[in-house]
C-alpha positions in Angstrom: 1.8 1.2 11.3 -0.3 1.9 8.1 1.3 2.6 1.7 -0.1 6.5 3.0 0.7 4.0 5.5 -0.7 0.5 6.1 0.3 -2.0 8.8 -1.9 -5.0 8.2 -3.9 -4.1 5.1 -7.3 -2.9 5.9 -8.8 -6.1 4.6 -7.8 -9.2 6.5 -10.8 -11.5 6.1 -12.1 -12.9 2.8 -15.8 -12.6 2.5 -17.1 -14.7 -0.4 -20.0 -12.2 -0.8 -17.6 -9.4 -1.7 -16.1 -9.2 -5.2 -12.5 -8.2 -5.5 -12.2 -4.4 -5.5 -10.7 -4.3 -9.0 -14.0 -5.7 -10.4 -16.3 -3.3 -8.7 -15.4 0.2 -9.9 -15.5 1.9 -13.3 -13.4 5.0 -12.6 -9.8 5.0 -11.3 -9.2 7.8 -8.8 -6.7 10.3 -9.9 -3.4 10.4 -8.0 -3.9 14.0 -7.0 -7.3 13.1 -5.4 -5.7 10.2 -3.5 -2.8 12.4 -2.2 -5.1 15.2 -1.2 -7.3 12.7 0.7 -4.3 11.3 2.5 -2.9 14.7 3.3 -6.2 15.4 5.0 -5.1 12.9 7.7 -1.8 14.6 8.4 -1.5 15.3 12.1 -3.9 12.5 13.1 -2.4 10.8 16.2 -1.2 7.2 16.0 -3.7 4.8 17.5 -3.4 1.0 17.1 -6.4 -0.3 15.1 -7.9 3.2 14.8 -9.2 4.7 11.6 -10.7 8.1 12.5 -9.3 11.2 10.9 -8.1 13.7 13.5 -8.7 11.3 16.4 -6.3 8.3 15.7 -5.2 5.7 13.2 -2.5 3.2 12.4 -1.0 2.6 9.0 -3.8 0.3 8.1 -6.4 2.8 9.5 -5.0 5.5 7.2 -5.5 3.3 4.1 -8.9 2.3 5.3 -9.9 6.0 5.7 -8.6 6.9 2.2 -10.5 3.9 0.8 -13.8 5.0 2.4 -13.3 8.5 1.0 -12.7 7.1 -2.5 -15.2 4.3 -2.6 -17.5 4.2 0.4 -17.8 1.2 2.6 -14.8 -1.0 3.2 -14.8 -4.3 1.2 -14.2 -6.6 4.1 -15.0 -6.6 7.8 -11.7 -6.0 9.7 -11.2 -8.4 12.7 -9.2 -7.3 15.7 -5.4 -7.6 15.3 -2.5 -7.5 17.7 0.6 -5.4 17.4 2.7 -8.6 16.7 0.2 -10.1 14.1 1.9 -12.4 11.6 5.1 -12.9 13.6 4.0 -16.3 15.0 2.7 -17.8 11.8 4.8 -16.0 9.2 1.7 -15.4 7.2 1.9 -12.6 4.6 -1.5 -11.2 5.6 -0.9 -7.7 4.4 0.3 -8.7 1.0 -2.5 -11.1 0.5 -5.1 -8.6 1.5 -3.6 -5.9 -0.8 -3.7 -8.4 -3.7 -7.4 -9.0 -3.0 -8.4 -5.3 -3.1 -5.8 -3.3 -4.8 -4.1 -3.6 -8.2 -0.5 -5.0 -7.9 2.1 -3.0 -9.8 4.5 -5.2 -11.8 7.7 -3.8 -10.2 8.1 -1.7 -7.1 10.3 0.7 -9.1 7.2 1.5 -11.3 5.2 2.9 -8.4 3.9 6.4 -8.9 2.2 9.1 -6.9 -1.0 7.8 -5.2 0.2 4.2 -5.1 0.5 2.1 -1.9 3.9 0.8 -0.9 4.2 -2.2 1.4 7.3 -2.7 3.6 9.1 -5.5 5.2 10.4 -3.9 8.3 12.9 -6.7 9.2 14.9 -9.0 6.9 13.0 -12.3 6.6 10.1 -10.9 8.5 6.5 -10.5 7.2 5.4 -7.4 5.4 3.5 -5.4 7.9 3.7 -1.7 7.1 2.3 0.5 4.3 2.2 4.0 3.1 1.0 6.1 0.2 3.4 7.6 -2.3 3.0 11.3 -2.4 5.9 12.2 -4.8 7.5 9.8 -7.4 9.7 11.9 -9.6 11.1 9.0 -11.7 7.9 7.0 -12.1 7.5 5.3 -15.5 4.2 6.1 -17.1 1.8 3.2 -17.2 1.8 1.3 -20.5 -1.4 0.6 -22.3 -2.3 -3.1 -22.3 0.7 -3.9 -20.2 0.3 -7.5 -19.0 1.7 -9.3 -15.9 0.6 -12.3 -13.8 -1.9 -12.0 -11.0 -1.2 -12.6 -7.3 -2.7 -16.0 -7.8 -0.8 -16.9 -10.9 -3.4 -16.2 -13.5 -2.7 -13.9 -16.4 -4.4 -10.5 -16.1 -3.4 -7.0 -17.2 -1.4 -5.2 -14.5 -1.3 -8.0 -12.0 2.0 -9.7 -10.9 2.1 -12.8 -8.8 2.5 -12.3 -5.0 5.9 -14.0 -5.2 7.0 -11.7 -8.0 6.5 -8.5 -6.0 9.6 -8.7 -3.8 12.3 -6.4 -5.2 13.4 -3.6 -2.9 12.8 -0.2 -4.5 16.4 0.9 -3.9 17.8 -2.0 -5.9 15.3 -1.6 -8.8 15.8 2.1 -8.9 19.6 1.9 -8.9 19.4 -0.5 -11.9 17.4 2.3 -13.7 20.1 4.8 -13.0 18.2 6.8 -10.4 19.0 7.2 -6.7 15.4 7.5 -5.5 15.8 11.0 -4.1 12.7 13.2 -4.3 10.3 10.4 -3.3 7.9 11.0 -0.5 5.2 9.1 1.2 2.4 9.6 3.7 2.0 7.0 6.5 1.0 6.6 10.1 4.0 5.9 12.4 3.9 5.1 16.1 5.0 8.1 18.1 4.5 10.5 15.2 1.0 9.9 13.9 0.2 10.6 10.2 3.2 12.3 8.6 4.6 13.0 5.1 8.2 12.0 4.9 11.0 11.6 2.4 11.2 8.1 1.1 14.8 7.8 2.0 17.2 4.8 1.5 16.1 3.1 4.7 12.5 3.0 3.6 13.3 2.3 -0.1 15.3 -0.8 0.6 12.4 -2.2 2.7 9.7 -1.6 0.1 8.8 -5.0 -1.3 5.5 -4.4 -3.1 3.5 -1.6 -4.8 -0.2 -1.5 -5.4 -2.6 0.9 -7.1 -6.1 1.8 -6.0 -8.6 0.0 -8.3 -10.7 1.3 -11.1 
């Protein structure tokens, strides 16, 4: 499946010739532009490993398509992947790839419209689904010069460590006094294709990381 929705992260292989996405771009795309782009994929049939608007995509293919519309060529060459990728090794491939090319949000509860959410579909399983937030009524505005830790443990504005991005949205939101209602996301789901759905409790409790498209 593929935060609109991602299954594996569009970017599985590290190419030393490619700089991290957050170092390549000067202008951050506006949330409305991201959401409009993602909505352009609504109705696209589900197709494993696909990334062609109107023809077929999975959750990763949707993110890849939005990336291409925003930035042009994809930052890494995507190798073939099976439907059960990651299950045998337990490798957090999707989270690692998202850390390489997207901007980690310090807390899942701080996700806002246009951000990518990554989901752990089974308890203790690897994170292997993603979608794009299309409505976030309680999102906290970004703070200027807010500083976190990077995915790799180095200090950098707006970057948490991979290990720190693991708090389910429903838990974080409840601590803030909100029930999470009003949230929506766009994702690709097997049997449904690309759809926009309420980010209900079932989804919120499985959201373990949030990422922002880079500037």
